[in-house]
Each structure stands twice: as C-alpha cells, then as structure tokens.
N, C-alpha and C positions, 0 to 999 in steps of 0.2 A: 702417345698418351695411353696409359694402361687402361684395361677395361674397367677396373674398379673406379677410375677417376673420371669416367665419361659423365657429361652433364645431363644426359637424357635419362639417367637412372636405370638403364637396362644392362650396361656392361657388367656391373657387379653381380647381377643375377645370373647373367650368362656364364660368368666365371665360376659361379657355384653350381652351374648345371640346373638352374631353376628359371623357368619362364616367368617374367614379371606379370603379375595379375592386377586385380583391382586395388589390392593393398599397396602395391608399389606405386600405382598411379595416384592413389590417395595421398601417399606419403609425400610425393614430389609436388602435387598440386595443392594439398590442403595444409600441410605443415609449414609451407613457405620457405623463405630463404634460410632461416635458422636450421631447419631440418636438413636442407641441402648442404649447408656447411658441415653439419655433423657427418653426413655421408662422405664428404671429401676428406675429412680429417680423422675419421675412425681408424685406429691402428689395426683392428681385427673386425671380423664380421659380427662378433657377439653384440657389440653396442648397437649396431644397425638392426639386428634382429629383434633386440629388446624394444627399440623405438618403433620399428615396424609393427611389432605385436601390440604395443600400446595404441598406436594409431588405428590399427585394425579393430581393436576392442572398442575404442571410442566410436568409430564409424558404425560398427554393428549395433552397439547399445543405443545410440541416439539416432540411428538410421539417417546419417548425414547425406549419403548419396541419394537416397530415396527422396529427400526433401530438397535436393539440389543445392546443398550448402557445403561448407568446408570448416575445418577446425579454426582456421585463421578468421574467417568471417564471423563465426560464432563468438570467438573471443573478443573481437572488436565490437560486436553487438552487445555483449555483456558489459563491456567497459562503457559504452554509450548509455545503456540503461542505468548503470550505477551512477554515472555523473549527473543524470537528470533527476535522480531521486535521493542522492546522498544528503540533501538538505534535511531530511527527516532525522538524521543523527543529531542535528543541532536544534531543530524546532520541537521535536517530541519531548526532549527533556525540559525545555522551557515551559511547555504546556502542563506536563505532569508535575513539574516543580511547583506550580501554583496549587496543586493538591496536597503539598507538603512532602512530596517524595524527594529523596536525595538526587540532585541533578546528575552528578557523575555516575551514580549507579544506574540511573535510567538511561543515560547515554550508552553505557556498557550493555544494558539489557536490550536496547534498541538494536545495537550491532549484532548481538547474539541471536535475537529473535529473527531479524531480517536474514542473517546468514543461514540459520537453520531452516527457516521456511522456504527460502529461495532454492537452496540446494535440494531439499526434499521434493519441492515441486518439480524441479528439473529431472530428478532421478525417477520419480514415480509417474508423472504425467507426460513427460517429454514435451512440454510446452514452454515457450520462452516467456514465462510469467514470473515476475519478481514479486516478492512479498515483503512487507514491513508493517510496523504499527500504523494503523490507518488514520489519516487526517479526518476529522469529524468524530470518529470514534474516541480519539484521545480527548477531544473537546467535551464530548458527552460525559466521558469518564470523570473529567475534572470539574466541569462547571455544573453539571446536572446531578451526577451520582454523589460525588464527594462534597461539593460546596452547596448544591441545592438540597439534596436529601439528607446531608449530614452524615453520610456513610464514611467511616475511616478508610483510608486508602488500602490497607491490607484486606479489609472486608470486600472492597470493590474489586481487588485482584482475585479474591475468592469467587466473586460473581463472574468474572471473566473466565476463570478456569471451569466453572460449572457450565457456562455458556458453550465453551469448546467441547466439553463432554456431551452436552445435550445435542449440539450440532452434529457430532459424530454419530450419535444414536439416530437422530432424525434422518441423516444421510443414508445410513445403512438400511433403514426401513422405507426409504423413499419419500419421506414427507417434504424434505427440502425441494426435491424435484417437483412435487405437486404444487408447492408454493410458487416456484418459478413459472410453471405453466399456467397457474391461475391468475397471477397478478398482471394487470395491464402494463404494457411497456411504457406508457406515458407516466405512470406512477414511479417507475424506476428512474426515469429522467428527472422527475420532479424532486425526488429525494436527493439526487445528486446536486441539483441546482439549489435546493434549500440548504443543504449542508454547506455548499459553497458560500452562500450568503452568511451563514452562521460563522464560518471560519473567518471570512473577511471582516465581519462585524467585531469579532474578538480581536483581530489584528488592528483594526482602527482604534479600538479602545486601548490596547496595549501601547499604541503609538501616541496616545493622547490627542489624536485628531478628533475623535468623538468622545464626549464626556456627558455625564448625567446632568440633566437640567430639571429642576422641580416643576416648572410650568409646562415644558414640552417633552418631558421624559429624557430626551437626548438632545444634544446640541453640538455645535462646533467648538472645539477646544482652542487654546491659544497655540497657534502654529509657530510662535517664536521661542517656545521653550526648547531647551536642548534636545529632549527626547523626541518631540514632534518634528523638529527641524531635521534631526538625524534620520528619523524614520522616512520622511519625505525624500531625503537625499537617497536613501537606500532603495526606496520605491522607484525613483527615477532611474537609478543605476541598473537595477535588476531588469526593469522594463526595457531599457536601452539594449542590454545584453541579449535579452530574449528577442527583441526586434532584429538584432544582428545575427540571430540564429547561432549564438555562441553556446557550445556544449557546456553543461554544468553552470549555466547562467545563474541559477538560483543560489547554488553553493558559493560561487565566486562573489556574487553580490552581497551575501550575508557576511562573508569574511572581510570584504573590502569595507563594508559599513562598520563592522566591528573594529577594524583597524583605525578608522576615523574616530570612533568613539573612544578608543584607547588613547589616541593622539590628543584629543581635546580634554581628556581627563574625566569623561563621563563614566568610565569604568576603570577601576584600578586592578591591574593584573598582579597577583601575588603568587608567583610560582612556588610550589612546595612539593614535598615528597608525598606520593600517593601509594597506598598499599592495597593489596588484594581485597582487604575488608572494606575499603572505601567504595570499590567498584561493585562489590557484592552486597551492598547494604540493602538492596531491594529484592535480591534473589531469595526465593523460597520464604518470603515473608507473607504470602497470601494466607488469609484466614477463612478457610472453607466452612468450618462449623459456624462462624459468625454470619457468613453469607446465608447459610441455610436457616438461620434464626432471625432474619430481618423481620421486623414487626411481629415478633413472637412465633414465627414459624415460616413455612414456605408460603408466604403470603404474596399479596399483590406487588409489593415493592420489588422482591426478587423476580417475580414474573415479568414486571415491567422492564427491569434492567435487561433480563435475558431476551425479552421480546425485541427491544431496540437493538441490542447487539446482533441478534439473529437477522433482522430485516436490513439494517444498514450494511452489515457485512455481506449478506446475500446480494443486495442490490449492487454494492461495490463490485463484487465478484462477477456477477452476470454482466454488468455494464462493461467491465474491463475485458471479460472473456469475449463478448460479442465484438468489441472494437478491435482487440488484438488479433483474434482468429480470422476475422474478415480481412484485416490488413495483411495478414500473413498468408491468406489463401488456404487456411486449414479447416474451413467449415465444410461439413459433409454436403453432398448434393441436395439432400432434403432440408438443408438449413440447420440441422442439429450440430452440436459440438461433440465430436468424438471424445471418449474417455472423460466425460463430465463427472462421473462418480469419483474418479480418482482425484480430480481437481478439488471437489468438495471435501473429500476425506482429508487431503493434505491441508486444506484451509482450516478444518476443525482441529487437527493435531497441532498446527502452527499456533492457533489461538491459545490452546491450553498450554503449550510450551512457553509462549510469550508471558502468560500469567505466572508461570513458575519462575522465570528469570526476572520478572518484575516490570512488565510494561502492559499497556492497554492492548485491546484486540488487534491481532495481525490480520491483514487482508492483502489481496492482490492490488498492484499499482498500475494505473493507466499509463504511467511513464514507461511501462514495458513496451508500448507502441513505438517508442524512440529506438529501442533495440531492434524491433522488427523492421523499421524503416532502414536500419543499417544493415539488414540482411539476415538477422537472427530468425531461425525457423524451428529450432529444437530446444530441448531442455538443457543442452550444454550452455546456452546463453544464460539461463537462470543459475546454473552451477557457478559460472564465472562471477555473476553478480553477488551470489552468496559468499564466495571466497573473498571478494573485495570488501564486503561488509565485515567479515571476520578480521581482516587485516586492519580495518579502520578502528577496531577495538583498542588498538594501541594508543589512539589519540583521544579516547573517551574523556579523560580528566580535563582536557582543554576546553570542553564545552562550557564549563562553569564561568569562563571568562567572556562568553558571548553575551552582550547586553540585549535586553528585550527590544530596544530600538532597532537592532539589526535583524531580529527574527520577525518582527511585526510586518515589514514589507513582504516577506515571504508568505505569511498567512494571507495577506490581502490578495496577492497575485495568484496563489493557489486557489483561493476562493473564486476568483475571477475565471480561472481556467475551468473549474468545475461547472460554471454556469453554461458552458457550451452544450451540455447535455440537453438543455431546454429546447434546443432546435428540433429535437425529435418529437415534441408535443405538437399536435394539431390544434392550434389556438382558435381555429374557426369552428371546432366541434365542441359544443358545451359539455357533452357527456365526458369528454376527455380533458378539456381545458379547465373546467371549474375545480375538479378534485386536484389537478396539478397545481393550480394557483393557490388553493388553500394549503396544500402541503408546503409549497415554497415559502409562502408568507408567514405561516405559523411557526416554522422551525426557528428562524432568527428572532421573531418578535416575542415568542414565549420562552426563548432560550432553552428549547427542548426539542430534540429530534423525535421523541416519543409523541409529543402533541401534534407535530406536523404529520407524522405517519397516521395517527388516529383520525385526524380530520380528513386526510386524503382517502383512506380506506372506507371510512363511514360514508362520506359524500359519494364516493364511487358506487357503493352498494345501493345507497338511497336513490340515486339517479337511475340506476338500472331498474329498480323496482317501479318508479313512477313512469318510466317509459315502457314498461311491460316487456323489457328485454331480459327475461328471467330464463336461464337455461339450467339443466340438471348439472352440468359440469361446473357451475359457478357456486356450488354449495360452500366451498372453502372461503370464498370472499364474504359470504354472509355470516359464517361462523366468526371470522376475524372481525367483521364490523360489529357483531354482537359483543365480542370481547372488548372492543374499543369503547362502546357505549357503557358497558359495565364499569370500565375504568373511569370514565367521566363521572358516573354516578358515585363511585367510591371516593374520588377526589373531592366531590362536592360535599 
C-alpha cells in the first residue's frame, strides 16, 4: 500500500515531508468517513490541502477542539435542532395570516429571519442558539396589536423594527443587562408559563374545541365537527410521536394531519405558479412613520408595544440562555454567561431584520437544547440550523395548503411545553408565588401579555414594600412598577 493510501492519515503527510498535526487529526476524526474517502480518491495533494485548510479554519473559528466537539457532531446537532423547531415555518404564517398578512410571504420571511438570525448568532457569539420568530410574540402581534388595538400590520412591523433598534441601543448602554439582574427569576418563569397558556388557548380556539359562550364566556365546542375532530387527531398523533421521542415530531404531526385534511376534503389544494413577488409581499412593507405616530405621537400605545416586545423577548432569551448553557456546560464558574452582550446584540439585530423581511419579533428558541443534547457545543450548530432554514425557503408557498386544524395541535402542545418553566417558582413563598400566579393567569384571560407583565411587576414591587424588603439595588423594579400603574390609569 502506498503511503498516500494509508488509512491512519499519516502516510500522505510523511510523503510530503510534513509531520501530521492537530489539523490532520481533526480532519480524520471530525470530518468523518466522507473526508477520508476524499483523501483516498484525491488525484493530487491540492484538493486535500484545500479541505484540510477549510477544516482547520472551521476548527479555529469555532474552537471545536477546545469545546471537545467535531464538525460531524455539530452538523448532526444542527440538524436535530432544526427538526425540533421547523414547525415554526408552518405555524407562524398561520398566526400572522390572521392579522391579514399574506401567508406565503410570511413563510418566506420566517425562513429568511430564522436563517439570518441563527447564522449571525453562531458566527458572532459562538453559542449553539437557534433563532426564529417567537411563539407568543407572534400571538401578541396578531391578537393584541393588530386585532385588539386596530393597528395595521405594516405599522405593527414598524413597531417591531423600532423595538429592535431600541433594544440594540439599550444593550449598548447596558440597560438590558440591568433589567436582567433586577427582575426576579420567578417572574421570568411566570411569563413563559403565561405565554404557554395563551398560545394553548389560541390553539384550542382555532381547533373549535373551545368556543365563546354568552353565559360563561367560554365553553366546550362540538367535538364532532370536522375541524375539531381533525385537530384532536393531530393532537393525539403529535403527542404520541413526542412520547416516542421521534425527532421532528411536531413537524411530522402537522404534515400528517394536513394530509388527512386533504384526504377528507377539508382543505382543497390548488397547485399554481408562484412568483418572487408572491413571496416578497410582506418584505419591506413596514411603516415606521406610522408607528411613530400611534395615538398622535410617540405615546403610550407605541411604548406599550415596545415594552412587551422588550420584556417577552428578553425573558425568552434569558430563559433559553440559562437552560441551553447549563445543559452544554458553558456557564462560567461564577454562574454568569460569557459573551452575553454579543448574544443580546445579535438578538436586537435579528429582530429588526425580521421586521424588514416581514415577520414578528425573532428570538432564541428553547428547542436549541435538543441540539445540545445531541452534542452541539459551538456556533457551528447554529450556522447549520440557519442554512437549513434558508433551504426550506424553497417550500414556502406550500404552507398555504396547511389547514388550521393541523397547526392548532402544535399550538396546544407548544403551550404545554412552555408550562414546564413554572417548576422554577417556589409556590410556598407568597412573595414569589403571588406575582407569578397573577402573571400566569392574567396573560390568557386578558388576552394580553402586557397585562400579565404589568400585574406581575406591580404586585412584586408592592409585596417587597409591605414586607419592608426594600434595597437600593431594586430601584429599577419600582420604576417599572410605577410605569405599569401609569399604564393602568391611562387605560382606565
């Protein structure tokens, strides 16, 4: 056997008079069987040197060896994360479609925003965090801002863009970091749980399982209607796939339920030609001047929208960061999260970019933990996720054929998954449990994340005052509580 054909990867280097180093070991260990086949079949050493250089560049940029991972592991982790969160490509357009936005265009915007945000997060922060339009934030965008406040969706997109710009400024000057340190962790968990109930409530309504009742406000709908029956079938199917630990259970369940809907004639698929204009119908349609002139000026309506986007996005990010970094073993010895500023800056930029392409606020996804469980430890995982979302852009027009009965089960189960955060609340401590409970219950019942946040922050500050637990470092909590009270007075 010639030196160049040896399987241990050292013969070719010896033949060229070069001692194999870390890059050679990385190539054979990290790039896997495909790279070894390339070694064996390369006609000259030039192809090998190019691949070796690329592998070395990737290793150095993402510090793979330092984190004890490989290219192959990171790619598989990225694929795992993508499969667990790909449902957003179907669900987000359905929710924003209720705000009057073009469904195919929102699907394209979802892919673009998730692709851009995830790739940027991986390259800048080097964390295995994937981004996409956030569940809960899209519901607030549609049902509170557009439907509840009567704000046109281009103006609402303008508010999202302004929120991203404001977040970037607040991050640079350190205000977002102050909020993170000032807010009690129980309130973070309560917002996640309340948003989960909100999303599940919307899903149950879309499924026809819960309907309006004059005497009791809500009641049980007819479960024998085609939409309700199909939704319950989808709920059972997705739950079964999740119980079996099937990767991509949510996406597979949505598609299977949609196929049943097509088969029984609940939805009629009419394939047609799609043009770039169809997919770009929401891109760059944001109306920033109109957003600045809500209620005749930069008034409480704009402030309230930005306030909710800020806090829900911030809580989403912090909750995800803590969960993912702990699971990956990336937390610093003092409990802090390294490169936190980079993460928050990318989050702000991704939100503004999402508004430009035509979608609700972009945030980090807790589904990133699935990729970490598969071995992902660096930003290369996020880059892979982003690339897969960009490839999914090719299928964006097909989203219009997915019935609401197929996406409603996903909303219900995503809401249920978000309820897990409530385990972090100490329900035996009144100073912690009462604000958490008010936050959780007010979000779905008032159909507003803003109301839940306001009740939680105000009650937390009030209980600290009556208990005499007032500290100099808590000034920001009392400022926020005063703003919430002023909001209640204004709404009255």
